[in-house]
N, C-alpha and C positions, 0 to 999 in steps of 0.2 A: 417232685411229682408234678407233672404237667396236667393242668385242668383243661378240660374241653367244654367250651360253652356252646349252647345251641346257636346256630347261625342267626336265627331270628333275634336272639338276645343281643348278640354282638352288633347286628345291623341297627337295632333300636338304640343301643348305646352310642354308636357313631352318629345316628340321626339327632340325638339330643345334643351332642357336642357341636354339631353344625348349627343348631339353634342358639347356642350359648352366646355368641356375639350380639345377637339381636336383643337378648335379655339384658345385656349390659350396656346397650346403646343409650347414649344420653340425648335428651331433647336438645336441639340446636337453639340457642338463645341469641337473639340479635343484640348487637351493640350499636347504638345510634351514632356514637363518635366515629366508629369504624365505617359505618354506613355512609356518613357524610363524605368520607374520603373516597368512596366508590361511586359517587353520583355523576361523574363526568359523562358517562354514556347515557344517562337519563335526562340530564338537564338540557341537552341539545334540542329536545322536542318537548318534554314535559315542563320545562322551565320557561317557555316562551308564551307570554300571554296571548291568547287567541290563535295560537299556531294550528295550522291545518296541514295534514300530510297530503302529499300528492301521489303517493305510491303505496299500494297498488290502486287505490282510489282516493278521492278527496273526502276527508272527514276530519272533524275537530279532534285534536289530541287531548285526552282528559288530563286534568290536574290531578296529581296523586297525593299532594300534601294533605294531611289530615285523614287520609283513608286508613281503615283498620289494617293493622300489620298482617293479620291472618289472611285477609283478602289479597293483599299485595303478594305475599308468599305463594298463595294458591294460584293467582294469575300467572306469576312467573313460572311456576312449575308446569302449568298448562301450556304456556308458550313453548317451554323447553321440550315437552313431550309431543307437541303438535296438536294437542286437544283444542288450543286456540291458534289461530293463524294470522300472522302479520309478518312479512319477511324480516323487517328490522328487529321486531321484538323477538322473533324466533332465534335470530342470530345472537342477539344480546343475551337473552335468557339462557341460551345454549352454552354460553361461556361462563355462566355463574355457578358457583358451588352452592350447596344448601346454606352454608354460613354466609356467603355473599348475599343471598336472597333475604335471610333473616336480618342481616345488618342493614340492608337498604330499607326493608320494611320497618325496622325500628326507627330509622331516621325519618322517613317520610311520614310515618304515622304521628309523629310529634310535631311536624312542620305544618304550617297553614299556607295554602295558596301556592304550592310549589308543584 
């Protein structure tokens, strides 16, 4: 015997299935050792004492060592989305996955003066 379900009930069921992956999504946890291996793009600017960028305008590049991990991740996400704008940071952040961001943040948050 074939059961007929109301279309609204079927649609609601599929809607819940679409949300299921989000319910099982795990929080990305940073790995400082992995982050250290990913710093090559960061240290060219953030690792030079007193470095000032000349493009698109001259300003001092901040040190990020010791900064809170959540702040670093949020800043990278904002550069990636375009909410913050700097051409170099936009390009670098755009190439990073959420895991890369978490790893870099874990590394830099435990480092001082880098």
